[in-house]
N, C-alpha and C positions, 0 to 999 in steps of 0.2 A: 708707766708711760708706754712701754712696749706693748702691753696688753691692750691699751687704749687704741694704739696705732693698728694692731691687728683687727680689732673690732671695727674700727672706722673703715678699714680696707674692705672687710667683709660686708659692712653695711652698704657701702657704695656699689660693690659688685652685686649684691642682692637686689638693690633698687634697679640696677641696670637690667638684670634678668626679669624682674617683676614687670616693669613697664614695657619691656620688649615683648614679653609673653602676652600682656593685655592688648598691645597693639596688634600682635599677630592674630589673637583671637578675634578682634574687631574686623580685621581684613578677611580672615578665614570665614567669618560668619556670612559674608557676601556670597561665598562660593558654596557653603555647606547648608545654609538655612533654606534657600529657595528651591523649588522643584526644578530639576534639570530640564524637564520638557517645557516648562514655562519660559525659561531662559532661551532655549533653542527656538521656540515659537516667536519670542520677542525679537531675536536676531534676524529672523526672516521677514519681519514686517517692513513695509515700504518706508515708514517713519524712521526706524532704526538705521536702515541702510543709507537713507538720505542724510541723517544726522551724522553718521560716522564719516561719510564721504566729505561732507561740508567742513567737519571739524579738522580732518587731515589736510584738506586743501587750504583752508584759511590759516591753519597753524604753520604750514610750510611757507606760505607767502609772508606771514607776519615775522617768522623766525629769520627768513632771508633778509627782510628789510631791517629788523633789529640788529642783526649781526653786521650788516653793511654799514650802519651808523655807529654802532658801539665800538668797532675797531678804531676809527680815527678819534672818536671821543675819548676812549679809554687811554689811547696813546697820548693824546694831548694833555690829559689830566696827569698822566704819569710822568711825562718828560718836560713839559713846558711850564714856566711860571708866568702868570699873566694876572692883570688886575681883575678881581672878582672871581678868582678861581674857587675860593672857599664857598662862595655863594652858589656858583654853578654846581659844585659837588653836592651841596646840601639840597638844592632843588631837585637834582637828578635822583637823589635817594629818597625823596619824600613819598613817592608812590608805594615804596616798600613799607612805610610807616603807618599810613592810614588805610582804612578799608577800601576794598575795590568799588563799593557802591559810591563812595565819595569821589573817587577817580571817574567813575562812570557819569556822575552828575556834572562834574567839571567839564568833561568832554562833551556832554550833551549841550551845555551852555555855550562851549567854544564853537562847536560845529553847527549849533541850531540857532543861537541868538546873537552871536557876535558878528563883527564885520567879515571875519574869515569864512564863517558858515555861509553868510549871504553871498560873498564873492564866489565861493565854490558853487552855490546853487545857480548863480547867474551864468556860469559856463557849463551847467548841466551835470555837476557832480554833487550827488546827494549822499551824505554820510549817515545821517540820523535814520534809524529804522530800516537799514539796508544791509546787504551782505558786506559792502565796503565798510560799514560801521563795525562789523565783527572784526575785520582785519585791523582797523584803527584801534579798537579797544584792546585786542590782544597785543598789539604793538606796544602801546603805551604801558600796558601792565607788565610786559616782559622786558622792555628795554633797560630799566634800571638794574635788573639782575645780570643781564648780558654785559652792561658796562662795568659793573662791580667785579665780575669774574675776570674780564679782560684787563681792567685796571690793575688788579692784583698780579696777573700774568706778566704784564709789561714791567711792573715794579720789581718783579723777581729776575728780570733780565738785566745784566750789568751793562751800563752805558759804554763801558770800555770797548765792547764789540763794535759799537756804532762808531766810536772815535777811530778805531783801527781801520774800519771800512772806509771812513771818510778820508783818512790819510793816504789810503791806497787808490783814491781817485773816484770812488762812488759819491754821487751827490746824495742829499738827504732822502729824496724820494727812492732812489735805487737802494740805499742802505736799508730803508724800511722794508721793501719787498723782498730783497735778497738776503738779508741778514736777520732782521727782527722777526718777520713773519714765520720763517722756518723754525726759529727758536720758540716761537709762541704757539706752535701748532697744537700742542696738548691742551693748552688753555683755551684755544679757539674752539677745539672740538668739545671741550667740557662746557663752554659757554653755549654752543649750539644745542647740545643735548638738554641743558637746563632751560634754555629759552623755549625750545619746542615743548617741553613738558609743561612749562608755565603757560604757554599759549593754549595747549590742549585743556588745561584745567581752569582757564579764565571764565569767570561766571558773572560776578557783580557788575563789572564795567560793561561787559557784552549785553547783559540784561537791560541796563539803563540806556546805553547808547544805540544798540541795534535792535532792542526789543526781543521779546520771547515769542515771536509769532510762529505758529505751527507750520512746519514744512516750508519755511521761508528763511528765517534767521535762526533756525533750530540747530545748535550744535549740541554735543553730547551733554555738557553740564546743564543746558537749558532743557534737553529732553528729560534728564533726571528730575529737574525742578517741576516741569509741567506735569509729568506723570505722578509725582508725589502729590501734587495739588489735586489731580483728578482721582487719586486713590488707586491708580494702576501700579501696584507695587512691583509686579513682574518686569515691566518696562523700565522702571526706575532702577531696580537692582541690576538689570542687564546693562544699563548705561554706566552704572558704577563699576561693574566688572570690566567693561571695555576700557574705561579710563585707567583702572589699576593695571590691566594687562599692557596697555600702551606705555604707561610709566615704567613698568617692570622691564619691557623690552628695551626701552631707552637706557635704563640703568645697566642692563646686561651689556648692551653694545658698548657703553662707556667703560665698564669694568674690563671688558675684553680688550678694548683699545688700550687702556691704561696698562694692562698686564703685558701686552705685546711691546710696549715702549719702555718697560723697566729694565 
């Protein structure tokens, strides 16, 4: 039995190293296979600069909006009992379960064919095939992840702190901002980083709702898709490298912040 346990331990560790190595090779190939001069030339193109700026701008806006909504939603799901709570949680988790293309189609119908879309058009707000559509698609793609992280964060904070705060004279609103939020700062930061990375990588929903139009609604994942379609491998690889580098920097910032708070 002891021999089997040792073998099982070794098997699990071997699998961990094997698939880590394969993943590392896959990521490294983006940096090692292409010609460096092709990547540098692609970085200087007007299309790539436009795509990078638009990606960062829309992701920052989407992240801000997602965090703004996910904080009260995550707190409500964590602290309050109300009728339909399980249904709300299930629906909020749905976008994580089905493909982004399906979410994009649902958003296209909502903002293009429903009374909501028509009402917005009547007041001059167009979502479909616009830059606003990028923000909307990124927002709906990333929101469930932000809510999930913050819900778990609030669940990990003992309600006793809030009861003590209330007993000392703070009302519910003051308790939330002066007691709960400082305790949740690590989770809030983690949620922000995850949400931003998710927004940067959003593709399917953006493609369906905002379209993949050249130098208009072209964010980095769309640039990668369009240039693969055109056979321009250099531009596609450069887009992939930028997405990986941005994700790596986000993770690095997160790890540094976590290390400083231990």
